[in-house]
C-alpha positions in Angstrom: -11.7 14.5 -8.5 -10.6 15.6 -11.9 -7.5 17.6 -13.1 -7.7 20.9 -15.1 -4.8 21.1 -17.8 -3.1 24.7 -18.1 -0.3 26.9 -17.4 0.6 28.0 -14.0 1.8 31.0 -15.0 -0.4 32.5 -17.4 -4.1 30.9 -16.7 -6.6 31.4 -13.9 -7.9 28.9 -12.0 -11.5 29.0 -12.9 -13.7 27.8 -9.6 -13.2 27.0 -6.3 -11.3 24.0 -5.0 -11.5 22.0 -1.8 -7.7 20.5 -2.5 -5.2 21.6 -5.2 -2.1 19.6 -5.3 1.0 20.5 -7.0 4.3 18.2 -7.4 7.5 19.3 -8.7 5.5 22.0 -11.2 8.0 25.1 -12.3 5.9 27.6 -10.4 5.6 25.7 -7.4 7.8 27.8 -5.1 6.7 31.1 -6.9 5.0 33.6 -4.7 2.3 34.6 -7.5 1.4 31.0 -8.4 0.8 30.5 -4.4 -1.6 33.8 -4.8 -3.8 32.1 -7.3 -4.0 29.0 -5.2 -4.8 30.8 -2.4 -7.6 32.8 -4.2 -9.0 29.8 -6.1 -9.3 27.6 -2.5 -12.3 27.4 -0.8 -12.1 28.6 3.2 -10.5 25.4 5.0 -9.5 24.4 1.8 -6.3 22.2 1.5 -3.0 23.2 -0.3 -0.7 20.2 -0.9 2.4 20.9 -2.5 5.5 18.6 -3.0 8.4 20.4 -4.1 12.6 19.9 -4.3 14.1 22.8 -2.5 17.8 22.5 -3.1 19.5 25.0 -1.0 19.6 22.1 1.5 22.5 20.8 -0.8 24.3 23.9 -1.3 28.5 24.2 -1.4 28.8 20.7 -2.3 30.7 19.1 -5.1 27.6 17.5 -6.6 25.6 20.5 -6.2 27.6 22.2 -7.8 28.2 20.1 -10.9 24.1 19.8 -11.0 23.5 23.8 -10.9 26.2 23.8 -13.7 24.2 21.0 -15.9 20.9 22.9 -15.3 22.5 26.1 -16.3 23.4 24.5 -20.0 19.9 24.8 -20.7 19.3 28.5 -19.1 19.4 30.6 -22.1 17.7 34.4 -22.3 14.4 33.2 -22.9 14.2 30.5 -20.4 12.5 31.0 -16.8 15.3 28.8 -15.4 17.1 30.6 -12.2 20.8 30.0 -11.8 20.0 27.2 -8.5 19.1 24.0 -10.2 15.4 22.9 -10.3 14.3 26.6 -9.6 13.0 29.3 -11.6 13.1 32.8 -11.7 10.9 34.2 -8.6 11.2 31.2 -6.9 11.3 31.4 -2.8 13.8 29.5 -0.6 12.0 26.9 1.7 11.8 29.4 4.7 10.7 32.1 2.6 8.1 30.3 1.0 6.5 28.9 4.1 6.4 32.6 5.6 5.0 34.0 2.4 2.2 31.2 2.6 1.5 32.2 6.3 1.1 35.7 5.1 -1.3 34.8 2.8 -3.5 33.0 5.2 -2.5 29.4 5.1 -1.8 27.5 8.1 0.7 25.3 7.6 -0.4 21.8 9.0 2.6 19.5 8.4 5.8 19.8 6.4 6.9 15.7 5.6 10.8 15.9 4.8 11.3 13.4 2.1 14.6 11.9 2.7 15.4 8.6 0.4 17.3 7.7 -2.5 15.9 9.4 -5.9 18.3 9.0 -8.6 16.9 11.8 -10.7 18.0 14.5 -7.7 20.7 12.3 -6.4 21.5 9.8 -3.4 19.4 12.2 -1.4 16.7 14.3 -1.8 15.7 17.8 -0.6 11.9 17.4 -1.4 9.4 18.6 1.0 5.8 17.9 0.9 3.8 21.0 2.4 0.2 20.8 3.6 -1.4 23.9 4.3 -4.8 24.9 5.0 -6.8 28.1 3.9 -7.9 29.8 6.9 -9.1 33.3 6.1 
């Protein structure tokens, strides 16, 4: 196993891989990044992606306050979206899963991680997606 430093947005993934793991990176819900991952995986390769999907917690006082705090750093040159822990171009959970399937991934499993996690509040909306490249 080896790690490769770089920028998901600007760098290409040089090579072909059996597994690509992504966890809470800024492009973790972005369709362009998913395309790069798909292109770089070998047939039957696994994409393991753990991300935070805040739409599960919309319209609560805490969600609105968290989004307000998130937007304190949302300046013209940042890539933040208006929704906390999300960036411009990110897809909702349902749209992201559909996008992965349309690329040619088979969603093997989705683990809903619902536990205390202080950076994200008392309950998290984390999901660990296991996808296999089929085409």
